[in-house]
C-alpha positions in Angstrom: -12.8 11.9 0.0 -9.3 9.5 -0.6 -5.9 9.9 1.5 -2.5 9.2 0.4 1.0 9.4 2.2 4.3 9.9 1.5 6.4 7.1 2.9 6.9 7.7 6.6 3.1 9.3 7.0 4.2 12.5 7.8 3.0 14.0 4.6 -1.1 13.5 3.8 -2.6 14.5 1.5 -6.7 14.1 0.5 -7.8 15.0 -2.8 -12.2 14.6 -3.5 -11.8 11.5 -5.4 -9.4 9.5 -7.4 -9.2 10.7 -10.8 -10.1 9.7 -14.0 -6.8 10.2 -15.9 -3.3 9.8 -14.3 -0.1 11.9 -16.6 3.7 10.7 -16.4 5.3 14.0 -17.8 8.7 13.0 -19.7 10.1 17.0 -19.1 13.3 16.9 -16.7 12.4 17.0 -13.6 9.0 14.7 -14.2 11.3 12.0 -15.3 13.4 12.2 -13.3 11.6 11.9 -9.9 8.8 9.2 -10.8 5.5 10.9 -10.3 2.6 10.4 -12.0 0.1 13.3 -11.8 -3.6 14.0 -11.4 -4.9 17.6 -11.1 -7.3 19.0 -8.9 -8.5 22.8 -8.4 -5.5 23.8 -5.0 -9.0 24.3 -3.4 -10.3 20.8 -3.8 -7.1 18.9 -1.8 -5.5 19.5 1.4 -2.4 18.5 2.3 -1.6 17.9 6.2 1.7 18.7 7.7 3.3 21.4 4.4 4.6 23.5 5.2 6.3 22.4 8.9 7.3 18.9 7.2 8.0 19.9 3.5 10.5 21.0 1.3 9.9 22.4 -1.8 12.2 23.0 -5.1 11.6 25.3 -7.7 12.9 25.1 -10.8 12.6 26.4 -15.0 10.9 29.4 -15.4 10.2 29.8 -10.9 6.0 29.6 -11.9 5.9 25.4 -9.9 7.2 24.6 -6.8 7.7 21.1 -6.2 7.2 19.8 -2.5 8.2 16.7 -0.9 8.2 15.0 2.7 11.6 16.4 5.1 11.8 13.4 7.0 11.8 11.0 4.0 11.4 12.7 0.4 9.1 11.6 -1.2 7.5 14.5 -3.7 3.9 15.0 -2.5 2.3 17.8 -5.1 3.1 21.0 -7.0 1.5 24.2 -6.2 1.8 27.5 -8.1 4.6 29.8 -6.6 2.0 33.2 -6.5 -1.7 31.0 -6.1 -4.3 32.2 -7.7 -8.6 32.1 -7.2 -9.0 29.6 -10.0 -5.1 27.1 -9.4 -4.6 24.1 -9.9 -2.2 21.8 -8.5 -0.9 18.9 -9.5 -0.4 15.9 -6.9 1.7 12.3 -7.3 -0.8 9.2 -7.5 2.2 7.2 -6.4 1.8 8.6 -2.8 -2.1 6.7 -3.0 -3.1 2.7 -2.7 -3.3 1.4 -6.1 -6.9 0.0 -5.0 -8.0 3.6 -5.0 -6.6 5.1 -8.2 -6.7 1.7 -10.1 -8.5 2.5 -13.2 -7.8 5.6 -14.0 -6.1 6.4 -17.3 -2.2 7.0 -18.1 -1.8 9.5 -20.3 1.4 10.6 -21.6 2.9 14.4 -21.6 6.3 14.9 -23.5 6.8 18.3 -21.6 10.0 17.3 -22.5 9.7 19.5 -26.3 6.3 19.0 -27.8 3.6 19.4 -24.9 1.5 17.3 -26.9 -0.1 14.5 -24.9 -1.2 10.6 -26.2 -3.3 8.0 -23.4 -1.1 5.0 -23.1 -4.1 3.1 -24.3 -3.5 4.2 -27.9 -0.6 3.1 -28.4 -1.5 -1.2 -26.4 -2.6 -3.0 -28.4 -4.0 -5.6 -26.4 -5.9 -5.7 -23.3 -3.9 -6.5 -19.9 -3.5 -9.5 -19.6 -4.2 -11.7 -15.5 -0.3 -12.4 -13.8 -1.1 -16.1 -14.2 1.8 -17.4 -12.1 0.1 -14.5 -9.6 -3.2 -15.2 -9.8 -2.2 -19.9 -8.9 -0.8 -19.0 -6.5 -3.1 -15.7 -4.5 -6.1 -17.8 -5.7 -9.2 -15.5 -4.1 -10.8 -17.6 -1.1 -13.9 -20.1 -1.5 -17.0 -17.5 0.3 -14.4 -14.9 1.6 -15.1 -12.7 4.1 -15.5 -8.8 3.2 -12.2 -8.6 5.4 -10.4 -11.2 3.0 -12.0 -9.6 -0.4 -10.4 -6.6 0.6 -6.6 -7.9 1.7 -7.1 -9.7 -1.5 -7.5 -7.4 -3.9 -5.0 -4.8 -2.1 -2.6 -7.3 -3.3 -3.6 -7.4 -6.3 -4.0 -4.1 -7.3 0.0 -4.4 -6.2 1.0 -7.3 -8.6 -1.4 -7.6 -11.1 -4.8 -5.2 -11.4 -5.8 -7.4 -14.6 -9.4 -6.8 -12.9 -10.6 -3.6 -11.6 -11.0 -2.9 -8.2 -15.7 -3.3 -7.2 -16.4 -0.1 -5.6 -17.1 -1.6 -2.3 -13.7 -2.4 -1.6 -12.3 1.0 -2.7 -14.6 2.3 -0.6 -13.8 0.0 2.7 -10.3 1.2 1.3 -10.5 4.3 1.3 -12.2 4.6 5.1 -9.7 2.5 6.5 -7.0 4.9 5.4 -9.1 8.0 6.5 -9.5 6.7 10.0 -5.8 5.9 10.3 
């Protein structure tokens, strides 16, 4: 279980695991919100602070409601207006620590016209290269403690992310967030 929060912390979302795929949609609402969606069965997602600290927006065909924090305005998730036992939920993965979701593949969805999608990796010719200036200013310490490794990988995931975060570090970050 990993968790993420809105900016002010009034809303906390728990998902069973990091998504393997994150979707960037260009429909009229998603492109304005700047969200990246991870999809889960609604029964596997727990949203603390909802509905008491949230507001909903329902648009278009009135099938989905987009939920945001009433205090800071961060979009948290979308949910079915009329939930069914097999309903799914779109969780805004931007509310999660980057080190926890690093490694997910990005899917680009044309929600504006065709509903066709393509994996972003298919559009990029070369693998991601290190951000050399960041690495020069923030080298991994010699013989770092575990806490120093965690701190370095957290910063690295935000600035460069040229390599994956090791599983033990991701687990430690998730445990820290769960205890927060």
